[in-house]
N, C-alpha and C positions, 0 to 999 in steps of 0.2 A: 627741616624746611618744608613748607606746605607745598603739596603737589596737586595737580588737577589733571583730569583726563582731557586730552585734545582729540576731538573728532572735527576735523576742519569744518567749523560751523559757519559756513558762508553759503548763501543761496546760489546754486549754479543749476539749476534743473538741467578793324584795325587794320589794323589790317589795311587801313587806308593811309597811304603815304601823303596824299594831297587831298585835303578836305577843306571845304569852306563852310563855316557854321552860319546858319541863318540867324540865330539869336545868341550865339556863343562866340568865344574867341576863335579866330582862324589860325591855321597853321599848326594845329595839333597833330602829333604823330604818336598815337597811343600804342603802336606795336602790332604784332601779328595776332590774329584771332584764330584759334584752332577749333574746328567742329568736334564736339564731344560725342562719342558713340551713344546711342540711345540706351538708357538704363532705367531701371525701376527706382522708385523713391522708397527708401527704407525708413522705417521709424525706429528710433533708438529703443532698446529694451533695457530695463533696469536689471542689474545683476546683484543678487544678494551676496554680500561679502561674508566670508567665514573668518576673516582676519580679526584677531583680538585688537581691541582699542589700545592705543599707545598712551601710556602714562608719561606725561611730560611736565617739565617745570618751565613756567613762563620766565623769560629772561631777555634783557635788552642788549646785553653785550655779546659780541660775536665770539663763539668758542674758538680756542686755538686749534690749529690744524691737527694737533696730536690728541685732541680731546676725544672722549668717548661720545660726545654729543655734538650736534651740528645745529646751525641756526636756520630756521625756516621762516621766511618772510611771506606773509599772505597779505597782498595789497600793502597796507602801511603798518601791519602788526607783526612783531617778531615772537618766535617761539623757540625754545630749546628742546630738541628732540634727540633721542638716542640714535647714534650713527647706525645706519642700515636698518633703522626702524621702519615699520610700515604704517602709513597713514590712510585712513578712510576718508575720502573727499565727500563732504556732506551734501545735503540736498537743498540748502537754503540760498541758492542763487539760481537764476533763470536758465542758464545754459550749461556752463562747465568751467574748466580750469585750464590755464596755460602753464606748463612747467617744462623747462629745458627745451623750448621750441616745439613741444608736442601738445596736442589737445586731449584732455581727459574729460569723461562724462561724470556726472554726479554719481556718488556712491562707489566710484572706482577706487581701488586700493593701489597706492604707489609706495615705492621704497625710496627712502632718502638716505644717501650715503655721503653727501657733502652739503655745504651751505647752499641753500636753494631759495630762489624767488618764485613764488606762485602768484599768478594773477587770476582773479575771478572774472568770468565773462557773464555779465548780468544783463546787458542791454545790447541788442543788435538792431540798428536802423538801416534799412536799405530803401532808397527813394529814387524814383525815376525823374530826371530833370524834365520839366514841362516845356522848356525852351532849348532843348539840347539836340535837336536833329541836325544832321549834316549830310552833304552829298559829295560824291567823289568827282573830282575834276581832272583826273589823269587818264581818262579813257576807259575806266573799268566799270562805269555805270553802277554806282552803289549808293546806299544810304545807311547811316549809322545813328545810334542813340547813346545818350549819356546817362550814367547811373552813379549815385553818390552813396558812400558807406560811412557809418559811424558806429564804433564799438566801444562800450564803456564797461568798467568794472563795478563792483558793488558800491564803491564810494562815489560813483558818478564821474570818475576820471576817464579821459579819452585814452584808450589803449589800441586804437585802430592800427597804427603802424606796427606795433608789437604783434598784434593778432594776425595781420596779413603776412607776416614772416613765418608764422606757425605752420607746420606741415599739415595740420588738420583743417586748414582754411583754404578754400578755393572760391572763385566767384565767376559769374557769367551772366548770360542774358538769354531770354526766350524771345524770339521774334516770329510773328505770324501775320498773315494778311488780315487786315481789320474786318474784311467781309466774312472771314471764317470764324470770327470770335463769337462765342455763345454767351460768355459772361466775363466779368473782370477777374475771376479767379483762375488766371492762367498758370498752369503747373507744367512740370517737365513731361508728365505723361500726356496731358491734354495737348501740349504743343505738337507732339508727334502725330496725334490723331487729326489735328487741324492743319496739317501740311506745313508746319513751321520748322524752325531750326533751333537747336539748343547749342549755344556758343560758349566756350570756356575761354576766359582771358587771364593771362598770367602777368599782365602789366597794369600798373596803377599810377595815376598822376600824383603830384605833390599834395593836391587837395583831397586825396583819398577817393577820387572818382575814377571811372574807367569807361571805355567805349566798346561797343560791339556793333557789328553791322553785317550787311549782305552785299555782295558785289555780283557783277555780270547779270544785272537785272535786264530782262528783255525790253525793248522799246515799247511793246504793247502793255507793259506793266509800269511804265513811268508814272502814270496817273493813279496807280493802285496804292492805296494807303496801307501802311503797316503799323503795328503796335508792338511795343517791347516791354518786358518785365524783367528786371534784374534780380539776382539772388546771391546769397552767400551759402555755400555748401559746407557743412561741418562733417568731417569724417573722423570716426573714432578708431582706436587701435585695433578693434575686432573687425574692421572693415565696414561696419554699418554706418549709415550717414543720414542726415536730415537737411532739408532746405529751409532757409529763412528767406522768404520772398519780399520784394518791395511792396510797400503798403498800397501802391497804386501803379497802374501801367502808365506808359508814356501817352501823350496825346497822339492820335492817329496822324501820320505824316506820309506824304508821297514825295517822290523825287521832284515832280512838277511843283508841288506846293512850296518846297524849300527853295527851288530855283526862283519862283515868283517873289518870295520874300527877299532873296538876295538882290534881285533887280529893283524891287521897291526901295531897298536901303541904299541904292546907288552903286552896286557892284564894288563895295569897299574892298580895297586890297587886291583886286583881281587884275591880271594882265590881259591884253587883248584876246589871247587864245582862250583863256579861262572864261572870259565874258562871252565868247562865242559858244562855248560848251553850255553855259547856263541858258543862253537864248535857245539853243537847240532843244534842251530839255523842255523849255516853256512852250515850244511850238509842237511838241510831240503829239501825234494823233492817238 
């Protein structure tokens, strides 16, 4: 029977309990936001594998449990691989691979001891909503921003929900005063230097979006504009990580600006007490 060498040849290279959206749906409860300790941004390093390439036979039927071979499914393609054989994940995807709930980088060697499904991670899109600012109406004086995420495999299939369950994926947001911004390339390191915050969020909405924000804003900062930039952080088994940042920052927004928009839209969905809070923000000195 004809055999071929398999080198996995796929390219992988809230915190606010009561918010009112100015241009989004109201009543969202995205969950708690945790401030992440400052950390450096590491770049992933390629590791040369010394593992021998695994000779495999392509097969479409699932091997029986007692077989010396197991089935490995990569996206939509099946392979028959020797049980406990080692596979070298190739470099022909943009990011990496997801296997058994863990994230692996390109070129990494993995051992397969049972039938296994592997997904390529080829596209990661992070985008800040341009109409997603909200303010806090429960007395904690805050503002938050919305970020959207889409992750796809080599075939262009949406694997966002699978990826966000993976231990190597985390997501968060950088928020800084707009007056401190020097350019649109806001990074984790720059955020610390600019007096901003780096927030990590463990919650995600059904539409694969999330919110992060700041609370206890002082009254003299109600008119101060803030900008935000979301990110997905990829962490490898060796502890190194890389950030995939949103392609654009949010629009600059202040608590007063959002309050004005709420008033202009007729205070939709607000009770009298919440309406009073909005008006207090609008008249802040």
